[in-house]
C-alpha positions as CSV (number, residue, x, y, z in Angstrom):
1,X,-17.8,19.4,9.8
2,X,-21.3,20.8,9.8
3,X,-20.4,24.2,10.5
4,X,-19.1,24.6,7.1
5,X,-22.9,24.3,5.8
6,X,-24.6,26.2,8.7
7,X,-21.9,29.2,9.6
8,X,-22.4,32.4,7.7
9,X,-18.7,33.2,7.5
10,X,-18.9,29.7,5.4
11,X,-20.2,31.7,2.4
12,X,-17.5,34.0,2.6
13,X,-15.4,33.7,-0.8
14,X,-12.3,34.6,1.6
15,X,-12.9,32.0,4.5
16,X,-10.2,29.7,4.9
17,X,-11.6,26.0,4.6
18,X,-8.3,24.6,5.3
19,X,-9.1,24.2,8.4
20,X,-11.4,21.2,8.5
21,X,-9.3,19.5,5.8
22,X,-7.2,17.4,8.5
23,X,-10.4,16.6,9.8
24,X,-11.6,15.1,6.7
25,X,-8.3,13.5,5.8
26,X,-8.1,12.1,9.4
27,X,-11.7,10.5,9.5
28,X,-10.6,8.8,6.0
29,X,-7.6,7.2,7.7
30,X,-9.3,5.7,10.6
31,X,-12.3,4.5,8.6
32,X,-9.5,3.0,6.4
33,X,-7.9,1.0,8.7
34,X,-10.9,-0.3,10.4
35,X,-10.9,1.5,13.3
36,X,-14.1,3.2,12.9
37,X,-16.8,0.6,11.8
38,X,-18.9,1.5,8.5
39,X,-21.7,0.4,6.6
40,X,-21.2,-1.8,3.3
41,X,-22.7,0.9,1.1
42,X,-19.5,3.3,2.6
43,X,-22.1,6.2,2.2
44,X,-20.4,8.0,5.2
45,X,-16.8,7.7,3.3
46,X,-18.4,8.5,0.1
47,X,-20.2,11.5,1.5
48,X,-16.8,12.8,3.4
49,X,-14.9,12.5,0.4
50,X,-17.4,14.3,-1.9
51,X,-17.4,17.4,0.9
52,X,-13.7,17.5,1.1
53,X,-13.3,17.6,-2.9
54,X,-15.6,20.4,-2.7
55,X,-14.2,22.3,-0.1
56,X,-10.7,22.0,-1.4
57,X,-12.0,22.9,-5.0
58,X,-13.6,26.2,-3.7
59,X,-10.3,26.8,-1.4
60,X,-8.5,26.8,-4.7
61,X,-5.3,25.4,-3.0
62,X,-3.9,22.0,-5.3
63,X,-2.2,20.7,-2.3
64,X,-5.4,20.1,-0.3
65,X,-7.2,19.8,-3.6
66,X,-4.5,17.1,-4.9
67,X,-5.3,15.3,-1.3
68,X,-9.2,15.2,-1.5
69,X,-8.8,13.6,-5.1
70,X,-6.9,11.0,-3.8
71,X,-9.2,10.0,-1.3
72,X,-12.3,9.8,-3.5
73,X,-9.7,7.8,-5.6
74,X,-9.3,5.3,-2.8
75,X,-13.3,5.4,-1.7
76,X,-14.3,4.5,-5.5
77,X,-11.5,1.6,-5.5
78,X,-12.7,0.4,-2.2
79,X,-16.8,0.1,-4.0
80,X,-14.6,-2.1,-6.9
81,X,-14.7,1.4,-9.6
82,X,-11.1,0.8,-10.5
83,X,-12.3,2.4,-13.6
84,X,-13.6,5.3,-12.3
85,X,-10.9,5.4,-9.7
86,X,-8.4,5.8,-12.8
87,X,-10.2,8.3,-14.3
88,X,-10.0,10.4,-11.0
89,X,-6.0,10.1,-11.4
90,X,-6.1,11.9,-14.5
91,X,-7.8,14.5,-12.3
92,X,-5.2,14.2,-10.2
93,X,-2.3,14.7,-12.7
94,X,-3.2,17.6,-14.2
95,X,-2.8,19.8,-11.1
96,X,0.0,17.3,-9.0
97,X,3.8,18.6,-9.5
98,X,6.0,16.9,-6.5
99,X,8.3,19.4,-7.1
100,X,6.6,22.5,-6.0
101,X,4.1,20.1,-3.8
102,X,5.8,17.3,-1.6
103,X,6.6,19.1,0.8
104,X,3.2,21.1,1.6
105,X,1.7,18.0,1.4
106,X,4.1,15.7,3.6
107,X,3.3,19.1,6.4
108,X,-0.2,18.7,5.9
109,X,-1.1,15.0,5.6
110,X,2.6,13.5,7.2
111,X,3.2,11.5,4.1
112,X,2.6,12.7,0.2
113,X,-0.4,11.4,0.4
114,X,-1.1,12.6,-3.5
115,X,1.9,11.3,-4.9
116,X,0.5,7.6,-3.0
117,X,-2.7,8.1,-5.3
118,X,-0.1,6.9,-8.2
119,X,0.9,3.8,-5.8
120,X,-2.7,2.7,-5.5
121,X,-3.5,3.1,-9.2
122,X,-0.7,0.1,-10.1
123,X,-3.3,-2.1,-8.3
124,X,-6.4,-0.5,-10.0
125,X,-4.4,-1.4,-13.2
126,X,-3.8,-5.0,-12.4
127,X,-7.4,-5.4,-10.8
128,X,-8.3,-4.1,-14.6
129,X,-5.8,-7.0,-16.0
130,X,-3.9,-3.8,-17.5
131,X,-0.4,-5.3,-16.3
132,X,1.6,-3.2,-18.9
133,X,-0.1,0.2,-17.6
134,X,0.9,-1.0,-14.0
135,X,4.0,-1.9,-14.8
136,X,4.7,1.8,-16.6
137,X,3.3,3.5,-13.3
138,X,5.5,1.5,-11.3
139,X,8.6,2.5,-13.6
140,X,7.2,6.3,-13.4
141,X,6.9,5.8,-8.9
142,X,10.5,4.6,-8.8
143,X,11.9,7.2,-11.4
144,X,10.2,10.2,-10.8
145,X,8.3,10.3,-7.7
146,X,10.5,8.4,-5.5
147,X,13.5,10.6,-6.2
148,X,12.1,13.4,-5.9
149,X,10.8,12.9,-2.3
150,X,12.1,13.5,0.7
151,X,14.4,10.3,1.8
152,X,13.8,11.4,5.3
153,X,10.3,10.2,5.2
154,X,10.9,6.2,5.0
155,X,7.3,5.9,5.8
156,X,6.3,8.1,2.7
157,X,8.6,5.9,0.2
158,X,7.8,2.8,1.5
159,X,3.7,3.5,1.2
160,X,4.7,4.9,-2.4
161,X,6.7,1.6,-3.3
162,X,4.7,-0.9,-1.6
163,X,2.0,-1.8,-4.5
164,X,5.1,-1.2,-6.7
165,X,6.7,-4.3,-5.2
166,X,4.0,-6.5,-5.5
167,X,3.7,-5.5,-9.0
168,X,7.0,-6.4,-10.2
169,X,7.2,-9.5,-8.2
170,X,4.3,-11.1,-10.1
171,X,6.1,-10.0,-13.3
172,X,9.3,-11.7,-12.9
173,X,11.1,-8.8,-11.5
174,X,11.4,-10.0,-7.8
175,X,15.3,-8.9,-7.9
176,X,14.7,-6.0,-9.4
177,X,12.2,-4.9,-6.8
178,X,14.5,-6.1,-4.1
179,X,16.9,-3.6,-5.1
180,X,14.7,-0.8,-5.0
181,X,13.4,-1.4,-1.8
182,X,17.2,-1.6,-0.3
183,X,18.6,1.5,-2.4
184,X,15.2,3.7,-1.5
185,X,13.9,2.4,1.8
186,X,16.5,0.6,4.0
187,X,19.8,2.9,3.1
188,X,18.0,6.3,3.4
189,X,17.0,4.7,6.8
190,X,20.2,3.4,8.0
191,X,21.8,6.6,6.6
192,X,19.3,9.5,8.7
193,X,18.3,7.3,11.9
194,X,20.6,4.4,11.7
195,X,20.0,0.7,11.8
196,X,18.6,0.9,15.7
197,X,16.1,3.4,14.6
198,X,12.3,3.0,14.1
199,X,9.8,3.6,11.8
200,X,6.0,2.1,11.7
201,X,7.4,-0.5,8.6
202,X,10.3,-1.4,9.7
203,X,9.1,-4.8,10.6
204,X,7.8,-6.0,6.9
205,X,11.0,-4.9,5.5
206,X,12.6,-8.2,6.2
207,X,9.4,-10.5,4.7
208,X,9.4,-8.6,1.9
209,X,13.1,-9.0,1.2
210,X,13.3,-12.7,2.0
211,X,9.9,-13.2,-0.4
212,X,11.6,-10.9,-3.2
213,X,14.9,-13.2,-2.4
214,X,13.0,-16.5,-2.7
215,X,10.8,-15.9,-5.7
216,X,13.6,-14.3,-7.8
217,X,16.1,-17.2,-7.0
218,X,13.3,-19.7,-8.0
219,X,15.1,-22.6,-9.1
220,X,18.4,-21.2,-8.4
221,X,20.3,-21.1,-5.1
222,X,19.2,-19.0,-2.4
223,X,22.8,-18.3,0.3
224,X,20.5,-17.6,3.4
225,X,17.8,-20.2,2.7
226,X,18.8,-22.0,5.9
227,X,18.7,-18.6,7.6
228,X,15.1,-17.9,6.2
229,X,13.7,-21.7,7.3
230,X,14.3,-21.1,10.9
231,X,12.8,-17.7,10.8
232,X,9.8,-19.1,9.6
233,X,9.8,-22.1,11.9
234,X,9.8,-19.7,14.8
235,X,6.2,-18.9,15.4
236,X,6.6,-15.1,17.1
237,X,7.6,-14.0,13.8
238,X,5.0,-14.9,11.9
239,X,2.9,-12.3,13.5
240,X,2.3,-9.0,12.1
241,X,3.3,-6.2,14.3
242,X,1.8,-3.3,14.9
243,X,-1.3,-5.4,14.0
244,X,-2.6,-2.2,12.3
245,X,-0.5,-3.0,9.8
246,X,-2.4,-5.5,8.2
247,X,-5.3,-3.3,7.4
248,X,-2.8,0.1,6.8
249,X,-1.4,-1.6,4.1
250,X,-3.6,-3.7,3.2
251,X,-5.3,-0.6,1.4
252,X,-1.8,-0.1,-0.3
253,X,-1.8,-3.5,-2.3
254,X,-2.0,-7.0,-0.2
255,X,-2.4,-7.9,3.6
256,X,1.0,-8.6,5.5
257,X,-0.3,-11.8,6.1
258,X,-0.4,-12.6,2.4
259,X,3.7,-12.0,2.1
260,X,4.0,-14.3,4.9
261,X,1.9,-17.1,3.2
262,X,3.9,-16.5,-0.3
263,X,6.9,-17.1,2.0
264,X,5.9,-20.2,3.2
265,X,4.9,-21.4,0.0
266,X,8.3,-20.6,-1.4
267,X,10.3,-22.5,0.9
268,X,7.7,-25.5,0.5
269,X,8.7,-25.8,-2.9
270,X,12.2,-25.8,-2.2
271,X,14.2,-29.0,-2.2
272,X,16.3,-28.2,0.6
273,X,13.4,-27.8,3.1
274,X,11.8,-30.8,2.0
275,X,11.6,-32.2,5.9
276,X,9.5,-29.5,6.9
277,X,7.4,-29.4,2.9
278,X,4.0,-30.4,4.7
279,X,4.2,-28.2,7.6
280,X,5.5,-24.8,5.1
281,X,2.6,-26.0,3.0
282,X,-0.2,-26.0,5.6
283,X,1.2,-22.9,6.9
284,X,0.9,-20.9,3.7
285,X,-2.9,-22.2,3.2
286,X,-3.4,-21.2,6.8
287,X,-1.9,-17.4,6.1
288,X,-3.5,-17.1,3.0
289,X,-6.9,-18.0,4.3
290,X,-6.5,-15.2,6.8
291,X,-5.7,-12.9,4.3
292,X,-8.6,-13.7,2.3
293,X,-10.8,-12.9,5.8
294,X,-8.5,-10.0,6.5
295,X,-9.5,-8.0,3.4
296,X,-12.9,-8.5,2.9
297,X,-13.6,-4.9,2.8
298,X,-10.4,-4.5,0.2
299,X,-11.3,-5.2,-3.2
300,X,-8.0,-5.8,-4.8
301,X,-6.1,-6.9,-1.6
302,X,-9.4,-9.9,-1.4
303,X,-8.7,-10.7,-5.2
304,X,-4.9,-11.1,-4.5
305,X,-5.5,-13.5,-2.0
306,X,-8.2,-15.6,-3.5
307,X,-6.0,-15.8,-6.1
308,X,-2.5,-16.8,-4.6
309,X,-4.5,-19.0,-2.5
310,X,-5.7,-21.2,-5.6
311,X,-2.6,-21.2,-7.0
312,X,-1.0,-22.6,-4.1
313,X,-3.1,-25.5,-3.4
314,X,-3.2,-25.7,-7.6
315,X,0.7,-26.1,-7.6
316,X,0.6,-28.1,-4.4
317,X,-2.1,-30.7,-5.7
């Protein structure tokens, strides 16, 4: 990347700086996933974001400038600077046009990482206690961004909806969130790839739908309760696969391990599972403690796991 500073052609106004943009984005992704160790201050991460924003601005292309700003927002949030991250989102709003940019962004970066900045902002607003703003953004993503996104890019759709699902679940909209997952994730995937197709997030769909069913029907009959209990008690099912999803989706809201912990706790509270209550409670605590440990470098996910762990212990006592 130093070539951008020292190569004579880099000072030319006609120089195509976009050749370096996939490098910036790729480095950021592996940093975010924890594949590359980074220092606590995130100085390297902050540096590549700053350089990417500047190079993309000079290149005068909203597709790449939007991606660079989205990276900058995520970095600010990982440092706990949620207010600054939301200010950064306002700049993204001024240049992002999904109808003209979505295809190009996905072509360049695999998914619409600019649109996903809105999904991240759901977490930022929740971290600041702005529930109404978070839910308003959820509705915007569901009604405006997802319908205009490529339905075949199910991975992108899942990235857009993950934080939405969690926010809705925690605000008495679990069944509505479940319907969104079925309509916007599962149904399009089956239509375009068949039920036997594969995508990185597919292993998460079952647990997510299970949790939304259980929580949305608290105090009511859950038709598949026996199936859910049997699934949870099968040890091999309670392992996040592939393992990289723990950090990858932890960055989008909460770690998948936290979802497993919540499933166990929801089952432990049900009369039908009374025989396994203590086992399920112990499992819920263990998974949530693991979620806390796994999210030490992801502020919102860590806040969420700690809060849920307290709730589990308080409600059990």
